[in-house]
N, C-alpha and C positions, 0 to 999 in steps of 0.2 A: 406246792404251797402258794396260795394266792395272798398277796399282801394288799393292805389298804393303801390308798394314795398317801395319807398322812404318815404311815409307817415308812414308806419309801422316801418321802421328802425328808423325814427326820434322819434317815440313814445317809442320805446325800449331804445334808448339812453337816452331820458329824464327820464324814470322811473328808469333805472339803476343809473343814476346820482343822482336822488332824494333819492333813497335808500342808496347809498353810502355816501351821504351827511348827513344822519341822525347821530347825535351823538351816539357813540357806546352804552352808558348807556341807552339812550332812545330806541334805536333799541332792546336792550336786554330786557328792561322793557315791551315794546309792544309785543315782541316775546313770552315772558313768559306768558303774559296775553292771547294772541291768542292760545298758545298751551294748556293752562289750559282749555279754552273753547272747543277746539278740544277733549281733553281727557275726557270731561264731556258729550260728545254726546252719546245718547242711541244707535245710529247706530254703533258707535265704540264698545260699550259694548257688543252688540250682535254679532259683527263680529268674525269669526274664523280666518280670514286672513286679513292682512293689507298691502297695497301698499304704500310705501313712496319713497322719494328720499334722497340722502345724500346731506346735505346742504354744499355749498361752499361760501366763501367770506361773503357778507352781507346778504345772504339768511336767511329765517326763520330756526332756529335750529330744526331739526326734531329728534334729539337725544332722547328727552323725549318720543315722540310717539313710537319710535322703542324700547326703554327700557321698556315702559309699556306693549307693545304688547308681548315682549319676556317674561316678568315677569308673564303675564297672560296666557302663553302657546299658544298664537296665532302664526300663521305662519307669519313671516315677509318676505315680498316680495319686492325686489328692482329691478330696471331696469338696463339694460346694452344696450348700443348702439352697434348694430352689424348687420350682414347680408348684402345682396345686393338686392335691395337698402337698405341703412341703415334705421333701425327702432329700436324701443324699444323691447327688449326681456326680459321676466320676469323670475326671479329666486328666489327660497326660500332660505333665508339666515339664518343659524342657529346661527352663531357667527360673527357679523360684524367686530370684532377686528381681526379675523382669516380669514374670507371668502371674503374679499374685496381686489381689486387691483386697481391701477390707471387706469382710462379709458379715454374716450374722454374728452378733456378739463381738464384732471387730476381729474375728478370727481370720487370718489371711487365707483366702480361697482363690482357686484358679479363676482367671479372667476368661470367660467363655469366648470372648472375641479373639483371644490369643492361643487358647488351648483346645486340643482335640478331645471331643467326648469319647469315653470308652465305657464298656459294659463290665459288670462284675466277672463275667466269664473270661475276660482278658487278664484278670489279676491272678498271679501265681502265689503271692505272699502278702499277708496283711498284718500290720501291727495295729491292733484294735485297742482304742483307749478305754479306760475304766477308772472309776473311783474306788471300787472294791471288787474282789473276786472270791468265789467260794470253792470248796473242795471238788465240786462237780463241774467247775470251770464256767459257771454262770457269772456274768459281770453286772455290776451296777453302774449304769451310765448317768448322764445328767438329767434324764427323764423325758427327753423328746422322742426316744425310740428310734432315732435315725439309723444307728448301726444295726440294731436288730431287724429293722425293716429292710435295710440293704442286704443283710446276710440271710434273710429268710429264704429257705428253699435252695440254698447253695448245695452243691455236691461236694466232691473232694477238693474243689478249688473255690476260693483260695485257701491256702494253709493259714489259719488265723492264730495269732499269738497275742497275749496280753502280758506286759511286763510291769509288775508292781512290787514295791517293798513288802516284806512279810507283815508289816504293821497294817496293811490293807487287805490281808487275807482273813476271811471269816469262815466259820464252819458251814453255814448255810445262809444264802441270801433269798429273799422272797423272789420266786420265779413265777412267771406267767406263761401262758401258752405260746405267746409270740417271742419269748426270750430265746436266744440262740447261744449255746456254749461255744467257747473257743477250743481250738485243738491242743494248745499248749499254754501253760502259765509259767512265767519266769519270775523268780525272786532272787534275792541275794543268797539264798540257801539252796536254790535248785537250778 
């Protein structure tokens, strides 16, 4: 199903408004439950490297995943927006408190002067952000196509997971040829 740009923009606005409207305590409770389920995944336990994003605003707090990966000696990989055309570039981050700088939209990103660049083939496990997800495991992102561009053509690696409360699960999202489904969707019910 091909969606019009206005339709996708409207869906994004609706999902952001829905997420922002959640009471902070409920958002924190659901986020902790979702993260607990992510942290229990055998695919994560087997992974030697983990791709995540730094959460901003009302997004799922990825701090526990990053902390666990570091504590277990896994390589933590974070994206940075760069290049021409703009795309996600991946970097291994040893210490998020020291190695991140404000990036696009003030999202903390790896400082390329301090962090080693890596390729997607080096990533074993990825927690992929989304505003919404459908039953086919297609996600609705913020609209720049950065993650779909990064994941296009991936093989069995990395194992990609999206964690979202049920309130952000829909039957069908508009999908385009460049959209890439994730391997697993986690909610408070699954």
